[in-house]
N, C-alpha and C positions, 0 to 999 in steps of 0.2 A: 933792401931800405923803402927800393922806391915801389917793388911787388908791398911788401908789406903794407908800407903809404896808402896804394891803391884801392890791398881787401878792407881794410880800413874808412879808405871812403865811401864803396861800396858797399857796405854794413853801415853807414851813419844812415843811404843815401835810404834806402828798404826799412830803419827801422823807424826815419820822417813817413815816408812811402804809407807804411801801415800803421801810425800810428794817424796824420792826414787820413784813409779810405775808415776806422775803426770809428775819427767823433762824425764821419759822412753817414755810414751807419747808426747812431745814433740822431743824429741829428732828422736821418728821412724817419727814424722811430719816432721818435719824440712828432711831427710833423702831418704822423699818421697818428697819432694818439690822438690829437690834438682836434683832429676830423674827428674820428669817431663823438668825442668828445660834445664835440658843436652840432654834430646831428642828432645825436640823443639827445639833448638839453632842446633843439628844438621840437622835436615828436613829443615831450612831456610837457609844449608847451600849445602846442596845436590840439584844439580841442576834438575831441573824438565825437562824430555826428550818431547817431539813432540807429542807425544801421550796423555799425560796429561796436554798438557799447554790448557788452551782456543782462538783460533780461534778468531782472532778482527773482520779476513774478512771470511765467510766462505764460503769454497770451491762447486764454481759449475760447473760439467761437460757441456761442449755443445753436443749433439747433430750433427747427422750425418741431421736428418731432422731440426734437428735449421737454420743451419749454409744453408741447403738447403734453408728455409726458410728467412731471411735473404740475401741470395743472387738474388732471386724471387722479392723481397722488395725494394732492391735497384736500377737493370735491369730493372723490372715493365714502370717508365716512361718515358725511352727512345726506350724500343728496336721495336716499331714500329714506330715511326718516323724514326729510324736509316733502319730498315726493307724500308720501301718509300721512301727516300732518294737514298739509296744503289740502289734501283729498277729503279730510275727515272736516275741517271745519270749513269747507262752501255744501258735504252734508247735510251738515247741524246748516248752516247758514239756510239753504233752498228751505230745506225739508223744515223748519219751523214756520216759515212763510204758510204753507201750506199747512199747517197743521192750527195755524190761528187763520186762514181762511183772507193773507194778505199777496197771497200770490199771483203772476200774472196772468200765469199760464193754468188756471184754471179752467178754464171755458176753453183752449183748446185738448184740455184732456180729458174735460164733458165729450170735448165734438169724436176725439177717436174713438172714446169706449163709451158711445151711448147709451147701450143697455145694460149702463150699473150708472147708480146712482148715484155723480160726483158729491153728491153732499156727504158721506161719509169713505167715500173712497181717493178722493183730494188727500187730508188730511192721513187719512188712512196709508196712504202711498209718501207724504210727511214721517212722519211717526219714525216709516219702515226706515231713511233717510236718514233722520237723526240716530238711530239703533247704528246702522253702515257708520256712518262722521264720529258717533264713540268708538267703537269700537276700531274705528281707520287710528284715531289718536290711541289710542292704548297701546294698539300693537299682539296683540294677544290675539291667536288661530287666523291668522291674515290671508292667510288662502284661504278658508271657507270665507270670509268676508268678502277678499279679494270677487271669488264668486259667484256669490251675493252681486257684490257691485255691478256685475260685468253683464248679469242677466239682469237684473232694473232696466240701467238707462238700454241694456239690447231693444229693450220692450217703448221705446221713448222712439224708436227707425219706424214702425205704426203710423207716425205720423205722415209720412213719405207716402204709403200705402193707403191709408182709409181720407187723407182729408190733402190727397194730394195739389186743389186748389187753393189750399194753405199754404201747401210748402214750396212750389213754386210758383214762377211769375209768369202769366198766361199757358203753362205748361208744359214750359219749357224746362227740364232737369235741371240742363248748366244753370239758370235764373235761379239761384234760390231765395226767398221771401226771408224778414226776420226768424220770423218762424222756422223754417228751412234752414233758416242756418245757427242760430239754437239747438234743432235734434241735429247737426249733421258732427259741430265741432262736437258731440258724445264720442266721437271715434278715436280724441285725444282723451277723453276720460277712459275708456276702453281700456285703450295702447295701457296708461298707467297704470287697471285694473290687471290687466295681466303682469304686467313686472312686475308690483306688490305677488303676487300668484306663485311667481317663476324665480320670489328671490333664496338666496341659498342660507340653509338654514342652521342656526350653531347648532352647534354639538355639547350638549351638554356635558358639565365633568362627570360625573357620574355612569353617563352610557356608555357602551361599549360599541365597538365597532359592528355592524351588522354582521362583518363575514367572523367577527367571536363569535359572536352566538350561536350561529351557524355552526360551527368547528364543534363547541361543545355538546349542541344537543347533536351531535351524532357519535352513533354507538360505539365503540373503541373495537381497533379491530383482531378479530381472534388467528390468532400464530395457527401457521397450519403446519 
């Protein structure tokens, strides 16, 4: 009997120990879970910094070359037409002054070409300038018109050769007078004329490439 009582007491003790251990594990699990919930709640309340916040639209820096490319693409369609029309307006304006004998450079032209009567030569130059200006604005045969423009402006440099006392101050070629600046600035207009003369030509819809014409003109090869 005593032996049985001891066995039953040991069993009760083991059961109580097991139940206490189980309760302690449950308490520990609940405590750990509560700590995790508290940490998650604090993280959700804390504000997210701009570095950690994902950007919905990624920032893209634009380089200087990209800006230049965009500006060039923007002005390319009307750059040559604007150059052509502005040259045409200047030539019509200056030519009309010569035709009406209201130009301030009549004496300069007469002194540069004394062997020609300025009474008819200056209006003739004005008429040529008006025709060139109208052709530039019209935009037809620009290569030929630009060559005439360049040749006409190149003739103005005769002033530097035939009248150096008028073009230069004290005979110094680096010190230009008003007339000398008027002549030298024609370098810019000549460069503009060369740009127009060398512009790319747009192919007409009914035109065929040159290589196609050459291929059609060749006789068919005979079989050996």
